[in-house]
C-alpha positions in Angstrom: -51.9 -128.1 252.1 -48.9 -126.5 253.5 -47.3 -123.5 251.7 -43.9 -122.5 251.5 -44.7 -119.6 253.9 -46.2 -122.0 256.5 -43.2 -124.2 256.2 -40.8 -121.4 256.9 -43.0 -120.0 259.6 -42.9 -123.5 261.4 -39.1 -123.8 260.9 -38.3 -120.2 262.3 -40.7 -120.6 265.2 -39.2 -124.0 266.0 -35.7 -122.4 265.9 -36.6 -119.5 268.3 -38.4 -121.8 270.9 -35.4 -124.2 271.1 -33.0 -121.4 272.3 -31.6 -121.8 275.6 -32.6 -119.4 278.5 -29.1 -118.1 278.6 -29.1 -117.4 274.8 -32.5 -115.7 275.1 -31.2 -113.6 277.9 -28.0 -112.4 276.0 -30.2 -111.7 272.8 -32.6 -109.6 274.9 -29.8 -107.5 276.4 -28.2 -106.9 272.8 -31.6 -106.1 271.3 -32.3 -103.6 273.9 -28.9 -101.8 273.3 -29.5 -101.8 269.5 -33.2 -100.4 270.0 -31.9 -97.8 272.4 -29.2 -96.4 270.0 -31.7 -96.2 267.0 -32.6 -92.6 265.9 -36.2 -93.6 265.2 -36.4 -94.7 268.7 -34.7 -91.8 270.2 -37.0 -89.1 268.6 -40.2 -91.1 269.2 -42.5 -90.3 272.1 -45.4 -92.7 271.9 -44.0 -96.1 271.2 -46.0 -99.5 270.9 -44.0 -102.5 271.8 -45.1 -106.2 272.5 -44.9 -108.8 275.2 -43.1 -111.7 274.0 -45.0 -114.9 273.0 -44.3 -118.1 271.3 -40.4 -117.8 271.6 -40.3 -114.4 270.3 -37.2 -112.3 271.4 -37.7 -110.8 274.9 -38.7 -107.2 274.8 -38.9 -106.6 278.6 -35.5 -104.6 278.8 -36.9 -102.6 275.7 -39.9 -101.8 277.6 -37.9 -100.9 280.8 -35.9 -98.5 278.6 -38.9 -96.9 277.0 -40.1 -96.2 280.6 -36.9 -95.0 282.0 -36.6 -92.4 279.2 -40.3 -91.3 280.1 -41.7 -92.2 276.8 -45.3 -93.5 276.7 -45.6 -97.2 276.2 -48.5 -98.8 274.5 -49.2 -102.5 273.9 -51.4 -104.0 271.4 -55.0 -104.9 272.1 -57.3 -106.9 270.0 -60.1 -104.7 269.0 -63.4 -105.3 271.1 -65.4 -104.6 268.0 -63.5 -106.1 265.0 -61.3 -109.1 266.3 -59.2 -108.8 263.2 -57.6 -105.5 264.0 -55.2 -104.1 266.8 -55.8 -101.0 269.0 -53.1 -99.9 271.5 -53.3 -99.1 275.1 -51.1 -97.2 277.4 -49.3 -99.7 279.7 -47.9 -98.2 282.9 -45.8 -100.3 285.3 -49.0 -101.1 287.5 -51.5 -101.5 284.5 -53.4 -104.9 284.9 -52.8 -107.4 282.0 -55.3 -109.9 281.1 -54.8 -112.8 278.4 -56.7 -112.3 275.2 -58.2 -115.1 273.0 -54.6 -116.2 272.0 -53.2 -116.3 275.5 -51.3 -113.1 275.0 -51.3 -110.6 277.9 -52.8 -107.2 277.0 -53.8 -104.2 279.1 -57.4 -104.5 280.7 -58.5 -100.9 280.0 -61.8 -99.5 279.0 -62.5 -99.2 275.2 -62.4 -95.4 275.4 -58.8 -95.5 276.4 -57.7 -97.4 273.4 -55.9 -95.5 270.5 -55.4 -96.2 266.8 -52.0 -96.9 265.3 -52.1 -93.5 263.8 -51.8 -91.8 267.1 -48.4 -93.5 267.8 -44.9 -92.4 266.7 -43.3 -95.8 266.5 -44.4 -99.3 266.6 -41.9 -102.1 267.4 -43.6 -105.1 266.1 -43.0 -109.0 266.3 -42.2 -111.1 263.2 -41.3 -114.6 262.4 -39.0 -113.6 259.5 -37.9 -110.8 257.3 -35.8 -110.0 254.4 -33.5 -107.3 253.2 -36.3 -105.4 251.5 -38.6 -104.7 254.6 -40.8 -107.7 254.0 -42.1 -109.3 257.1 -43.3 -113.0 257.6 -45.8 -112.7 260.6 -47.6 -115.4 262.4 -50.3 -115.4 259.5 -53.2 -113.7 261.2 -52.7 -110.3 259.5 -53.6 -108.2 262.5 -50.8 -105.7 262.1 -51.3 -105.5 258.3 -55.0 -104.7 258.7 -54.3 -102.3 261.5 -51.7 -100.4 259.4 -53.5 -100.7 256.0 -53.8 -96.9 256.1 -50.0 -96.6 255.6 -50.3 -97.8 252.1 -52.2 -94.6 251.1 -49.8 -92.2 252.6 -47.2 -90.5 250.4 -45.6 -88.0 252.7 -46.6 -88.1 256.4 -45.6 -91.4 257.7 -46.8 -92.0 261.2 -46.2 -94.2 262.9 -42.8 -95.4 262.0 -42.8 -99.2 261.8 -39.9 -101.3 262.8 -39.7 -105.2 263.3 -38.1 -106.8 266.3 -36.3 -110.2 265.9 -33.4 -112.5 266.5 -30.8 -112.1 263.7 -31.3 -115.7 262.5 -34.9 -114.8 261.4 -33.3 -112.8 258.5 -34.1 -114.8 255.3 -33.7 -114.2 251.6 -36.4 -113.1 249.3 -39.7 -113.1 250.9 -42.5 -112.8 248.4 -44.9 -110.2 249.8 -48.7 -110.6 249.6 -50.8 -107.6 248.1 -51.8 -106.7 251.9 -48.4 -106.8 253.5 -47.4 -103.6 255.0 -43.5 -103.3 254.6 -41.3 -102.5 257.4 -39.1 -99.3 257.6 -36.5 -101.5 259.3 -35.7 -104.4 261.5 -33.7 -104.4 264.9 -32.1 -107.4 266.0 -29.8 -108.8 268.6 -26.9 -108.2 266.2 -27.7 -105.4 264.0 -30.1 -102.6 262.8 -31.4 -102.9 259.3 -33.1 -99.9 257.9 -34.7 -99.8 254.5 
């Protein structure tokens, strides 16, 4: 039985998948400029990003900027032990990438080279939809929420900072969060920076 969230997810995914190549390119450029000017990005050294999949806004220019500023880039990797969580691997320009079980490229590195989210300064994460209160609609697998669950118990020291990355049209009104959802500290789009 479809839920309101699954219908919303389908609608937003269809919309981003239907963008022309030119619109995607313009949005990716604008996104990279908005990320580059964000204080959280500028003060962070160990930054996780993602490789675009399923029509997600292209992050390759953001990744180039991370490397150009000599920050350390990490990409998410499905946990080799618990497949419902993410670990992160440093991704240098020549790091070999292999598709995971969802077909998403991830660094092919030994397990000993993987780091937990707690070791990062900033995570730039994908989303399907977001609202003005930092609520995020993801793909429905809960990988990021389970991997960042520890943030729910922190009252002072918040590391990593968590920002969503999206097209501006993915902004919607009043998402109802589930009890396990980890709220975002902001979202950066091709048109704006929303900080909560």
